[in-house]
Every structure is written in structure tokens, then in C-alpha cells.
C-alpha positions as a Markdown table, in Angstrom:
| # | Residue | x | y | z |
|---|---|---|---|---|
| 1 | Met | 125.0 | 29.0 | 109.1 |
| 2 | Lys | 124.4 | 31.5 | 106.4 |
| 3 | Phe | 121.7 | 34.2 | 106.9 |
| 4 | Thr | 119.8 | 35.9 | 104.1 |
| 5 | Phe | 118.2 | 39.3 | 104.7 |
| 6 | Lys | 115.4 | 40.5 | 102.6 |
| 7 | Tyr | 114.6 | 44.2 | 102.7 |
| 8 | Glu | 110.9 | 44.9 | 103.2 |
| 9 | Pro | 110.2 | 48.7 | 103.2 |
| 10 | Lys | 107.0 | 48.3 | 105.1 |
| 11 | Leu | 107.1 | 51.6 | 107.0 |
| 12 | Phe | 108.0 | 53.5 | 103.8 |
| 13 | Arg | 105.1 | 51.9 | 101.9 |
| 14 | Glu | 102.7 | 52.8 | 104.7 |
| 15 | Tyr | 104.0 | 56.4 | 104.7 |
| 16 | Val | 103.5 | 56.6 | 100.9 |
| 17 | Gln | 100.1 | 55.1 | 101.1 |
| 18 | Lys | 99.0 | 57.5 | 103.8 |
| 19 | Asn | 100.4 | 60.7 | 102.3 |
| 20 | Phe | 100.5 | 60.1 | 98.6 |
| 21 | Ser | 97.6 | 57.7 | 97.8 |
| 22 | Arg | 95.5 | 60.6 | 96.3 |
| 23 | Ala | 98.1 | 60.9 | 93.5 |
| 24 | Asn | 96.5 | 57.7 | 92.1 |
| 25 | Trp | 93.0 | 59.1 | 92.5 |
| 26 | Leu | 93.5 | 61.8 | 89.9 |
| 27 | Pro | 96.8 | 62.1 | 88.2 |
| 28 | Tyr | 97.3 | 65.9 | 88.4 |
| 29 | Pro | 100.7 | 66.5 | 86.8 |
| 30 | Asn | 103.1 | 69.2 | 88.2 |
| 31 | Tyr | 101.9 | 72.1 | 86.0 |
| 32 | Glu | 104.8 | 74.2 | 87.1 |
| 33 | Arg | 107.4 | 71.6 | 86.0 |
| 34 | Glu | 109.9 | 73.0 | 83.5 |
| 35 | Thr | 109.3 | 70.2 | 80.9 |
| 36 | Phe | 105.5 | 70.7 | 81.1 |
| 37 | Val | 105.8 | 74.5 | 80.8 |
| 38 | Ser | 108.2 | 74.3 | 77.8 |
| 39 | Arg | 106.1 | 71.7 | 76.0 |
| 40 | Leu | 103.0 | 73.8 | 76.4 |
| 41 | Ala | 104.9 | 76.9 | 75.2 |
| 42 | Arg | 105.9 | 75.0 | 72.0 |
| 43 | Leu | 102.2 | 74.0 | 71.4 |
| 44 | Arg | 101.2 | 77.6 | 71.8 |
| 45 | Gly | 103.7 | 78.6 | 69.2 |
| 46 | Gln | 102.2 | 76.1 | 66.8 |
| 47 | Val | 98.7 | 77.4 | 67.5 |
| 48 | Asp | 99.8 | 80.9 | 66.8 |
| 49 | Met | 100.9 | 79.8 | 63.3 |
| 50 | Gln | 97.7 | 78.0 | 62.6 |
| 51 | Val | 95.0 | 80.5 | 63.7 |
| 52 | Asp | 95.1 | 82.2 | 60.3 |
| 53 | Ala | 95.2 | 79.0 | 58.3 |
| 54 | Ser | 92.3 | 77.9 | 56.1 |
| 55 | Asp | 89.7 | 75.5 | 57.7 |
| 56 | Glu | 91.0 | 72.6 | 55.7 |
| 57 | Ala | 94.6 | 73.3 | 56.5 |
| 58 | Phe | 93.7 | 73.6 | 60.2 |
| 59 | Arg | 91.9 | 70.3 | 60.1 |
| 60 | Arg | 94.9 | 68.5 | 58.6 |
| 61 | Trp | 97.2 | 70.1 | 61.2 |
| 62 | Met | 94.9 | 69.0 | 64.0 |
| 63 | Glu | 94.8 | 65.4 | 62.7 |
| 64 | Gln | 98.6 | 65.3 | 62.3 |
| 65 | Leu | 99.3 | 66.9 | 65.7 |
| 66 | Asp | 101.6 | 64.8 | 67.8 |
| 67 | His | 99.9 | 62.8 | 70.5 |
| 68 | Ser | 101.7 | 64.4 | 73.3 |
| 69 | Tyr | 100.5 | 67.8 | 72.1 |
| 70 | Lys | 96.9 | 66.7 | 71.7 |
| 71 | Met | 96.9 | 65.9 | 75.4 |
| 72 | Leu | 97.5 | 69.6 | 76.1 |
| 73 | Leu | 94.7 | 71.0 | 74.0 |
| 74 | Pro | 92.5 | 71.9 | 77.0 |
| 75 | Phe | 95.1 | 74.5 | 77.9 |
| 76 | Val | 95.1 | 76.2 | 74.5 |
| 77 | Tyr | 91.4 | 75.9 | 73.5 |
| 78 | Glu | 90.8 | 79.6 | 74.3 |
| 79 | Asp | 93.6 | 80.6 | 71.8 |
| 80 | Phe | 91.6 | 79.3 | 68.8 |
| 81 | Glu | 89.8 | 82.1 | 67.1 |
| 82 | Thr | 87.0 | 80.6 | 64.9 |
| 83 | Asp | 84.1 | 78.3 | 65.5 |
| 84 | Val | 85.6 | 75.8 | 63.1 |
| 85 | Gln | 88.9 | 75.7 | 64.9 |
| 86 | Arg | 87.2 | 75.2 | 68.2 |
| 87 | Lys | 85.0 | 72.4 | 66.7 |
| 88 | Tyr | 88.1 | 70.5 | 65.6 |
| 89 | Ala | 89.8 | 71.1 | 68.9 |
| 90 | Leu | 86.7 | 69.7 | 70.8 |
| 91 | Leu | 86.7 | 66.6 | 68.6 |
| 92 | Ala | 90.3 | 66.0 | 69.3 |
| 93 | Met | 89.9 | 66.5 | 73.0 |
| 94 | Gln | 86.9 | 64.2 | 73.1 |
| 95 | Ser | 89.0 | 61.5 | 71.4 |
| 96 | Ile | 92.1 | 61.9 | 73.5 |
| 97 | Val | 90.3 | 61.9 | 76.8 |
| 98 | Gln | 89.1 | 58.4 | 76.0 |
| 99 | Glu | 92.7 | 57.3 | 75.3 |
| 100 | Glu | 94.7 | 59.1 | 78.1 |
| 101 | Lys | 93.5 | 59.2 | 81.7 |
| 102 | Val | 95.6 | 62.3 | 82.4 |
| 103 | Val | 93.5 | 64.3 | 79.9 |
| 104 | Phe | 90.6 | 63.9 | 82.3 |
| 105 | Ala | 92.7 | 65.7 | 84.9 |
| 106 | His | 93.7 | 68.4 | 82.4 |
| 107 | Leu | 90.0 | 69.1 | 81.6 |
| 108 | Leu | 89.1 | 69.2 | 85.3 |
| 109 | Gln | 92.1 | 71.5 | 85.9 |
| 110 | Gln | 90.9 | 74.0 | 83.4 |
| 111 | Cys | 87.4 | 73.9 | 85.0 |
| 112 | Tyr | 88.8 | 74.6 | 88.4 |
| 113 | Ala | 91.8 | 76.8 | 87.6 |
| 114 | Thr | 89.7 | 79.4 | 85.8 |
| 115 | Asn | 86.3 | 78.6 | 87.3 |
| 116 | Thr | 85.1 | 78.2 | 83.7 |
| 117 | Phe | 83.3 | 74.9 | 83.0 |
| 118 | Val | 82.4 | 75.4 | 79.4 |
| 119 | Pro | 83.3 | 73.4 | 77.3 |
| 120 | Tyr | 85.6 | 71.2 | 79.4 |
| 121 | Trp | 83.0 | 69.8 | 81.8 |
| 122 | Leu | 80.9 | 68.3 | 79.1 |
| 123 | Leu | 83.8 | 66.5 | 77.6 |
| 124 | Leu | 85.0 | 65.0 | 80.9 |
| 125 | Thr | 81.5 | 64.0 | 82.0 |
| 126 | Arg | 80.8 | 62.2 | 78.7 |
| 127 | Ala | 84.1 | 60.3 | 79.0 |
| 128 | Tyr | 83.4 | 59.5 | 82.7 |
| 129 | Gln | 79.9 | 58.3 | 82.1 |
| 130 | Ala | 81.0 | 56.1 | 79.2 |
| 131 | Asn | 83.7 | 54.3 | 81.2 |
| 132 | Pro | 83.9 | 55.4 | 84.9 |
| 133 | Glu | 86.2 | 52.6 | 85.8 |
| 134 | Arg | 88.9 | 54.0 | 83.5 |
| 135 | Tyr | 89.1 | 57.0 | 85.8 |
| 136 | Asn | 88.0 | 55.9 | 89.2 |
| 137 | Ala | 89.7 | 52.6 | 89.6 |
| 138 | His | 91.8 | 53.8 | 92.5 |
| 139 | Trp | 89.1 | 55.9 | 94.1 |
| 140 | Pro | 87.7 | 55.0 | 97.5 |
| 141 | Ser | 84.0 | 53.9 | 97.4 |
| 142 | His | 82.8 | 57.2 | 99.0 |
| 143 | Val | 84.5 | 59.3 | 96.4 |
| 144 | Lys | 83.0 | 57.2 | 93.6 |
| 145 | Glu | 79.5 | 57.8 | 95.2 |
| 146 | Gln | 80.1 | 61.5 | 95.4 |
| 147 | Trp | 81.2 | 61.6 | 91.7 |
| 148 | Ala | 78.2 | 59.5 | 90.6 |
| 149 | Ala | 76.1 | 62.5 | 91.5 |
| 150 | Tyr | 78.6 | 65.3 | 90.8 |
| 151 | Ile | 79.2 | 64.2 | 87.2 |
| 152 | Arg | 75.5 | 64.9 | 86.4 |
| 153 | Val | 75.7 | 68.5 | 87.5 |
| 154 | Gln | 75.8 | 70.8 | 84.5 |
| 155 | Thr | 75.6 | 74.2 | 86.0 |
| 156 | Asn | 76.1 | 76.0 | 89.4 |
| 157 | His | 79.1 | 73.9 | 90.4 |
| 158 | Val | 80.1 | 76.4 | 93.1 |
| 159 | Glu | 76.7 | 76.1 | 94.8 |
| 160 | Tyr | 76.7 | 72.3 | 94.5 |
| 161 | Val | 80.1 | 71.8 | 96.2 |
| 162 | Gly | 79.5 | 74.7 | 98.6 |
| 163 | Asp | 76.2 | 73.1 | 99.8 |
| 164 | Lys | 78.1 | 69.8 | 100.4 |
| 165 | Met | 80.6 | 71.6 | 102.5 |
| 166 | Leu | 77.9 | 73.4 | 104.5 |
| 167 | Gln | 76.4 | 69.9 | 105.2 |
| 168 | Arg | 79.8 | 68.8 | 106.5 |
| 169 | Ile | 81.1 | 71.8 | 108.4 |
| 170 | Ala | 83.5 | 69.7 | 110.5 |
| 171 | His | 85.0 | 68.0 | 107.4 |
| 172 | Ile | 85.2 | 70.7 | 104.7 |
| 173 | Glu | 88.8 | 69.7 | 103.8 |
| 174 | Gly | 87.5 | 66.2 | 103.1 |
| 175 | Val | 84.8 | 67.5 | 100.7 |
| 176 | Leu | 87.5 | 69.5 | 98.8 |
| 177 | Asp | 89.6 | 66.3 | 98.6 |
| 178 | Asp | 86.6 | 64.3 | 97.3 |
| 179 | Tyr | 86.2 | 66.7 | 94.4 |
| 180 | Phe | 89.9 | 67.2 | 93.8 |
| 181 | Ile | 89.8 | 70.9 | 94.5 |
| 182 | Arg | 93.1 | 72.6 | 95.5 |
| 183 | Pro | 93.9 | 76.0 | 97.0 |
| 184 | Glu | 95.5 | 77.3 | 93.8 |
| 185 | His | 92.2 | 76.9 | 91.9 |
| 186 | Ala | 90.0 | 80.0 | 91.3 |
| 187 | Phe | 87.1 | 77.5 | 91.9 |
| 188 | Tyr | 88.5 | 76.8 | 95.4 |
| 189 | Arg | 88.2 | 80.5 | 96.3 |
| 190 | Glu | 84.7 | 80.9 | 94.9 |
| 191 | Val | 83.5 | 77.8 | 96.8 |
| 192 | Leu | 84.9 | 79.1 | 100.1 |
| 193 | Val | 83.4 | 82.5 | 99.5 |
| 194 | Tyr | 80.0 | 80.9 | 98.9 |
| 195 | Val | 80.4 | 78.8 | 102.1 |
| 196 | Phe | 81.5 | 81.7 | 104.3 |
| 197 | Glu | 78.6 | 83.8 | 103.0 |
| 198 | Arg | 76.1 | 81.2 | 104.3 |
| 199 | Gly | 77.9 | 79.3 | 107.0 |
| 200 | Pro | 77.0 | 79.3 | 110.7 |
| 201 | Ile | 79.2 | 80.7 | 113.5 |
| 202 | Glu | 80.7 | 77.2 | 114.0 |
| 203 | Leu | 82.3 | 77.5 | 110.6 |
| 204 | Phe | 84.0 | 80.8 | 111.4 |
| 205 | Gln | 85.2 | 79.4 | 114.7 |
| 206 | Lys | 86.7 | 76.3 | 113.1 |
| 207 | Glu | 88.2 | 78.0 | 110.1 |
| 208 | Arg | 89.4 | 81.3 | 111.5 |
| 209 | Ser | 92.7 | 81.3 | 109.7 |
| 210 | Met | 91.1 | 80.3 | 106.4 |
| 211 | Phe | 88.6 | 83.1 | 106.7 |
| 212 | Arg | 91.3 | 85.7 | 107.6 |
| 213 | Gln | 93.4 | 84.7 | 104.6 |
| 214 | Leu | 90.5 | 84.8 | 102.2 |
| 215 | Phe | 89.4 | 88.2 | 103.5 |
| 216 | Glu | 92.8 | 89.7 | 103.3 |
| 217 | Glu | 93.3 | 88.5 | 99.7 |
| 218 | Ala | 89.8 | 89.4 | 98.5 |
| 219 | Asp | 88.9 | 92.3 | 96.2 |
| 220 | Gln | 86.5 | 94.9 | 97.6 |
| 221 | Val | 83.3 | 93.3 | 96.5 |
| 222 | Thr | 84.3 | 89.8 | 97.7 |
| 223 | Ala | 85.4 | 91.3 | 101.0 |
| 224 | Gln | 81.9 | 92.6 | 101.4 |
| 225 | Arg | 80.4 | 89.2 | 100.7 |
| 226 | Leu | 82.6 | 87.6 | 103.3 |
| 227 | Ala | 81.8 | 90.3 | 105.8 |
| 228 | Thr | 78.1 | 89.8 | 105.2 |
| 229 | Gly | 78.3 | 86.1 | 106.0 |
| 230 | Phe | 80.4 | 86.9 | 109.1 |
| 231 | Ile | 77.8 | 89.4 | 110.3 |
| 232 | Arg | 74.8 | 87.2 | 109.6 |
| 233 | Ala | 76.4 | 84.3 | 111.4 |
| 234 | Glu | 76.4 | 86.7 | 114.5 |
| 235 | Ala | 80.2 | 86.1 | 114.9 |
| 236 | Met | 81.1 | 89.7 | 115.7 |
| 237 | Ala | 81.0 | 89.5 | 119.5 |
| 238 | Val | 82.6 | 86.0 | 119.6 |
| 239 | Leu | 85.5 | 86.5 | 117.1 |
| 240 | Glu | 86.8 | 89.9 | 118.0 |
| 241 | Lys | 90.0 | 89.7 | 116.0 |
| 242 | Glu | 88.1 | 88.9 | 112.8 |
| 243 | Ser | 85.6 | 91.7 | 113.5 |
| 244 | Gln | 88.5 | 94.1 | 113.9 |
| 245 | Leu | 90.0 | 92.8 | 110.7 |
| 246 | Ile | 86.8 | 93.7 | 108.9 |
| 247 | Phe | 86.7 | 97.1 | 110.6 |
| 248 | Asp | 90.3 | 97.9 | 109.7 |
| 249 | Arg | 89.6 | 97.4 | 106.0 |
| 250 | Leu | 86.0 | 98.5 | 105.6 |
| 251 | His | 85.4 | 100.7 | 108.7 |
| 252 | Thr | 81.6 | 101.1 | 108.8 |
| 253 | Tyr | 79.1 | 102.2 | 106.1 |
| 254 | Val | 78.4 | 105.5 | 108.0 |
| 255 | Lys | 81.9 | 106.8 | 107.5 |
| 256 | Arg | 82.8 | 104.9 | 104.3 |
| 257 | Pro | 79.6 | 104.1 | 102.4 |
| 258 | Leu | 81.3 | 103.2 | 99.2 |
| 259 | Tyr | 83.2 | 100.4 | 101.0 |
| 260 | Trp | 79.8 | 98.8 | 101.8 |
| 261 | Asn | 77.8 | 99.7 | 98.6 |
| 262 | Glu | 77.4 | 96.0 | 97.7 |
| 263 | Thr | 76.3 | 95.0 | 101.2 |
| 264 | Pro | 72.6 | 94.4 | 102.2 |
| 265 | Gln | 71.3 | 97.1 | 104.5 |
| 266 | Asp | 70.6 | 94.8 | 107.4 |
| 267 | Ala | 74.2 | 93.5 | 107.5 |
| 268 | Lys | 75.9 | 96.9 | 107.3 |
| 269 | Glu | 73.7 | 98.3 | 110.0 |
| 270 | Ala | 74.4 | 95.3 | 112.3 |
| 271 | Phe | 78.1 | 95.8 | 111.9 |
| 272 | His | 77.8 | 99.5 | 112.6 |
| 273 | Arg | 75.9 | 98.7 | 115.8 |
| 274 | Trp | 78.6 | 96.2 | 116.8 |
| 275 | Tyr | 81.3 | 98.9 | 116.2 |
| 276 | Leu | 79.4 | 101.5 | 118.3 |
| 277 | Gly | 78.7 | 99.0 | 121.1 |
| 278 | Thr | 82.3 | 98.0 | 121.2 |
| 279 | Asn | 83.4 | 101.7 | 121.5 |
| 280 | Leu | 80.9 | 102.2 | 124.3 |
| 281 | Arg | 81.8 | 99.1 | 126.1 |
| 282 | Glu | 85.5 | 99.8 | 126.1 |
| 283 | Phe | 84.9 | 103.4 | 127.1 |
| 284 | Phe | 82.7 | 102.7 | 130.1 |
| 285 | Gly | 83.8 | 99.2 | 130.9 |
| 286 | Gly | 86.9 | 100.0 | 132.9 |
| 287 | Ile | 85.1 | 102.1 | 135.5 |
| 288 | Asp | 82.7 | 100.1 | 137.6 |
| 289 | Gln | 80.6 | 103.1 | 138.8 |
| 290 | Asn | 79.9 | 104.1 | 135.2 |
| 291 | His | 78.5 | 100.8 | 133.9 |
| 292 | Glu | 75.0 | 102.2 | 134.2 |
| 293 | Arg | 76.0 | 104.9 | 131.7 |
| 294 | Phe | 76.9 | 102.3 | 129.2 |
| 295 | Glu | 73.5 | 100.6 | 129.7 |
| 296 | Tyr | 71.8 | 103.9 | 129.2 |
| 297 | Trp | 73.6 | 105.0 | 126.0 |
| 298 | Glu | 73.6 | 101.5 | 124.5 |
| 299 | Thr | 69.8 | 101.8 | 124.0 |
| 300 | Phe | 70.5 | 104.6 | 121.6 |
| 301 | Ile | 72.9 | 102.8 | 119.3 |
| 302 | Pro | 70.3 | 102.2 | 116.6 |
| 303 | Arg | 69.9 | 106.0 | 116.3 |
| 304 | Met | 73.6 | 106.7 | 116.7 |
| 305 | Lys | 75.8 | 107.5 | 113.6 |
| 306 | Asp | 79.2 | 107.4 | 115.2 |
| 307 | Ala | 81.1 | 107.5 | 118.5 |
| 308 | Leu | 84.6 | 109.0 | 119.0 |
| 309 | Val | 86.7 | 108.5 | 122.1 |
| 310 | Leu | 89.3 | 111.2 | 122.9 |
| 311 | Glu | 92.8 | 110.1 | 123.7 |
| 312 | Asp | 92.3 | 110.9 | 127.4 |
| 313 | Asn | 89.8 | 108.0 | 127.5 |
| 314 | Lys | 87.5 | 110.1 | 129.7 |
| 315 | Thr | 85.6 | 111.8 | 127.0 |
| 316 | Ile | 83.4 | 110.4 | 124.3 |
| 317 | Leu | 81.4 | 112.0 | 121.5 |
| 318 | Phe | 78.1 | 110.5 | 120.4 |
| 319 | Tyr | 77.1 | 111.6 | 116.8 |
| 320 | Phe | 73.4 | 111.6 | 116.0 |
| 321 | Glu | 71.5 | 113.0 | 113.0 |
| 322 | Asp | 70.5 | 116.1 | 114.9 |
| 323 | Val | 72.9 | 116.5 | 117.8 |
| 324 | Val | 76.4 | 115.7 | 119.0 |
| 325 | Ile | 76.5 | 114.6 | 122.7 |
| 326 | Met | 79.7 | 114.8 | 124.7 |
| 327 | Glu | 79.9 | 112.5 | 127.7 |
| 328 | Val | 82.6 | 113.3 | 130.3 |
| 329 | Leu | 83.5 | 110.7 | 132.9 |
| 330 | Gly | 84.5 | 111.7 | 136.4 |
| 331 | Met | 82.8 | 115.1 | 136.6 |
| 332 | Gly | 79.6 | 113.4 | 135.3 |
| 333 | Ala | 78.7 | 116.1 | 132.8 |
| 334 | Val | 77.0 | 115.8 | 129.4 |
| 335 | Tyr | 77.0 | 118.5 | 126.7 |
| 336 | Val | 74.4 | 118.4 | 123.9 |
| 337 | Tyr | 75.2 | 120.4 | 120.8 |
| 338 | Glu | 73.1 | 120.9 | 117.7 |
| 339 | Ala | 75.0 | 119.0 | 115.0 |
| 340 | Asn | 75.6 | 122.0 | 112.7 |
| 341 | Val | 76.7 | 124.2 | 115.6 |
| 342 | Phe | 79.2 | 121.6 | 116.7 |
| 343 | Glu | 80.5 | 121.2 | 113.2 |
| 344 | Gly | 80.8 | 125.0 | 112.7 |
| 345 | His | 82.7 | 125.6 | 115.9 |
| 346 | Phe | 84.7 | 122.4 | 116.5 |
| 347 | Gly | 84.6 | 120.4 | 113.2 |
| 348 | His | 88.1 | 121.4 | 112.2 |
| 349 | Tyr | 89.5 | 120.1 | 115.5 |
| 350 | Ile | 87.7 | 116.8 | 115.0 |
| 351 | Arg | 88.9 | 116.4 | 111.4 |
| 352 | Gln | 92.5 | 116.9 | 112.4 |
| 353 | Tyr | 92.2 | 114.5 | 115.3 |
| 354 | Arg | 90.6 | 111.8 | 113.0 |
| 355 | Glu | 93.4 | 112.3 | 110.5 |
| 356 | Ala | 95.9 | 111.7 | 113.2 |
| 357 | Leu | 94.2 | 108.5 | 114.3 |
| 358 | Glu | 94.2 | 107.2 | 110.7 |
| 359 | Ser | 97.8 | 108.2 | 110.0 |
| 360 | Glu | 100.6 | 105.7 | 109.5 |
| 361 | Met | 102.4 | 107.1 | 112.6 |
| 362 | Tyr | 99.4 | 106.1 | 114.8 |
| 363 | Gln | 98.7 | 102.8 | 113.0 |
| 364 | Thr | 102.3 | 101.7 | 113.2 |
| 365 | His | 103.6 | 103.2 | 116.4 |
| 366 | Gly | 100.5 | 104.3 | 118.4 |
| 367 | Ile | 101.7 | 107.9 | 118.4 |
| 368 | Val | 99.0 | 110.6 | 118.1 |
| 369 | Thr | 100.4 | 113.6 | 116.3 |
| 370 | Tyr | 97.5 | 115.9 | 117.0 |
| 371 | His | 96.1 | 116.2 | 120.5 |
| 372 | Leu | 92.5 | 117.0 | 121.1 |
| 373 | Asp | 91.7 | 118.1 | 124.6 |
| 374 | Arg | 88.1 | 118.2 | 125.6 |
| 375 | Glu | 88.5 | 121.8 | 126.7 |
| 376 | Met | 88.9 | 122.6 | 123.0 |
| 377 | Ile | 85.3 | 121.4 | 122.3 |
| 378 | Arg | 83.6 | 122.2 | 125.6 |
| 379 | Asp | 81.5 | 125.4 | 125.7 |
| 380 | Lys | 78.5 | 125.5 | 127.9 |
| 381 | Ala | 77.3 | 128.6 | 126.1 |
| 382 | Leu | 76.8 | 126.7 | 122.9 |
| 383 | Val | 74.7 | 123.8 | 124.2 |
| 384 | Tyr | 71.3 | 123.2 | 122.7 |
| 385 | Arg | 68.2 | 124.2 | 124.7 |
| 386 | Gly | 69.7 | 123.8 | 128.1 |
| 387 | Gly | 71.6 | 120.7 | 127.1 |
| 388 | Trp | 74.1 | 120.7 | 130.0 |
| 389 | Leu | 73.2 | 117.7 | 132.1 |
| 390 | Ser | 74.7 | 116.0 | 135.1 |
| 391 | His | 74.7 | 112.4 | 136.4 |
| 392 | Ser | 73.4 | 113.3 | 139.8 |
| 393 | Gly | 70.4 | 111.7 | 141.5 |
| 394 | Ala | 67.9 | 109.9 | 139.2 |
| 395 | Trp | 69.6 | 111.2 | 136.1 |
| 396 | Gln | 68.2 | 108.7 | 133.7 |
| 397 | Gly | 64.7 | 110.0 | 134.1 |
| 398 | Arg | 65.9 | 113.6 | 133.6 |
| 399 | Phe | 67.9 | 112.6 | 130.5 |
| 400 | Asp | 64.9 | 110.9 | 129.0 |
| 401 | Glu | 62.7 | 113.9 | 129.7 |
| 402 | Tyr | 65.3 | 116.3 | 128.0 |
| 403 | Leu | 65.6 | 114.0 | 124.9 |
| 404 | Glu | 61.9 | 113.8 | 124.5 |
| 405 | Arg | 61.0 | 117.4 | 125.3 |
| 406 | Ser | 63.9 | 119.2 | 123.6 |
| 407 | Leu | 64.9 | 116.8 | 120.8 |
| 408 | Gly | 61.6 | 115.1 | 120.1 |
| 409 | Trp | 63.1 | 111.7 | 120.5 |
| 410 | Glu | 61.0 | 108.7 | 121.3 |
| 411 | Val | 62.6 | 107.2 | 124.5 |
| 412 | Thr | 61.5 | 103.8 | 125.7 |
């Protein structure tokens, strides 16, 4: 008996359908392919020779331009110099998008790649509305529904797509797919920045790596926008690594105000309070008997400008507008210095210590090249109005009384 075998690549077809089906949704070519790049370069060469031609000569050139080059006109539109040249180019693109489906993808690519929707969006929307089946024949029904509304959007595309993503926090990748937005697009980055500016803490928890990459690659203004969204989502205490990432780049507005000059006041103050609270918590947290000190000084964080922990991890400086307070663990002593007195006597030590902490040696290897001992900045004779206090007995009440009487602070 003779057997005949017929090859049925079922598994392969299923794999292709699962992983590459979107290629039929929108035929984005490989824009980095050598043949595409060289053809586009040849078209640019022709454009360079035509930009100085008369209007009539330019019209004839555009009419006679090879079909394969006309399909690439969206990529050279900005190279045309006069209104007449742009008008003829728009007419040619309007005609070719009706003939070639791929030109719809080229127009959308230009919108997204540069985050510039004029004039490309109008051309593709007119073509789509005139004959949607020409472009969406392979699209799933939910994508067709999304585009039925999207195609009518004329401005604020970032906000439109961003709001859709905020409505579907658990499926933001699906939203990006529905609108054919890819990571290499400038539009992709703008949409994500918009979303992270407004998203809830659940977004930051789900997309931690995406937020980190976006923040690390952002310019200074965009980094502030991302930080503002993170702060307002109240993610600082929950996502400590991301909080530290923001601090490493921007520090706080008290020390580096220019790094926060585009940030709303409420957000930069909230981040500064987080930073101070973290410093206090780390300083006091390891010693059980001193937790009450953390609770006490925590109430003054809104008034506090900075906090600096010495390398012995037993001394911390609290910077306020009027005074600098040194808290010493173990011996339970507190020294209160008038701010200008402290700066005059000990400021040079502090500056050298801060420089050491910010040096590459410390950042890379954890080695402090300048050692600041608390004995270098402890002088009972310089304290302000009897501001040498101890943590004995009911010390909180005595501290409150001193701060109210000697400093004029309102203590609640």
C-alpha cells in the first residue's frame, strides 16, 4: 500500500497568526531597511534639485515623479520651501494615499515619529473616512471601533490617547497597539509622560520599569513632569527605589531649586518632606529606645529645610530657617545654634563633608574622603539662649517650652 503524506504547517501558521497578525493591521515597512533608506535618499536628492525651480517646472516634476517616489512624499514634505511646492506635494499625497494602502502607514508614521500631526493627519483621516474598509479590512472589530472615534480627533492627540490609557490602566499596552503606537515614536514618549503625570499609584506599581526608563532618558523639564505625577500619586513611600531615583537626579528643591523650577510648589514641598522623613526614619529607626525622638522631630518636618546625618550614624543636623539643631544619640543631648553662628563657625566643615558625599569616590565606592566628627561642630558655649537640652524625664514638654519661648515657634 502506498501512503501519501501532506505537509500541514498548522503549528507554524498558529505561531505566525499569534505573533505577526498585527503586520496586516497596518503595514508599517521596515524604515531602517537599506533599500528603503537608499530610495528615500535618492528622493531627497531630487527634491534638493527642485526647490529652486519655477512653480510650473516644479508642478511638472511632481506630476512626472515615479510612483514609488510619490509614496515617500510624507517623509520629504518638510524639505519643500514654498507654499506652492507644499500645495502640489499635498495634492500628490492626497491622491497616492487613495491608491496605496502603505501611504496611510507612512502618513501615520510621520505623525507619530515627530509628534507633528499637521498636515499628515488631515490627509489620512480624509482617506480613511472616504473608504475605511480599504485600510481596516484586517483589523479586529474593537480596533475598528476605536478608530471610528479616533479618526475624528483633530487636535490634542496626546491627551486623547493618554485618557484612553488612564481608563485602562491594566491594559495600556493594548491601547498602544490599538492605535499603532510604537516605542520608537516621539508620540509614544509624550503619551506616556502625559499618563504618568496623571496616573494613580497603581500605574506606577504596574509599570515601574517603564517609568524608570522614561525618567532616566528624560530631559530636565520632562523629568520634573514625571516626578510631579509620581509625587501626586503618593507613590514615594511605596516605591522607594523610584523615589531614590528621583532624588539622585533632582535632589530636593531646597538644595537645588533650579532642578525644580518647573514643578508646582505643592509637589516639590511634598517630595522634600518625604526626603526629610526618610532621613529621620533611617537615623532613628535602628534604635528602639529612640523611636519617640523620631515621632517628636517628625512633627517639625514642614518647617525643616534640610537634615544631614554624619557618618557615625549617631549625629544628625536639622536645618531650619533660624537655627541648626544637632541631635546626638546615646548621650541624649541636643544643641541649638543660631543659623548664622553655625555657618560662621562650622560651615566650612559641612561644605567639605557634603562635597565628599557627592564625590564620585563616595557614589561609586562608598568611601568618604573627608571625615566630619561631631566634636568638630559641638561647642556648648555657642548654643543659642541656653539651647543645650537633654532627653531626660519629660523632655518633650521642656523642648516644646524652649522652642516656643526662645525661638518663638508655634508648637502644637
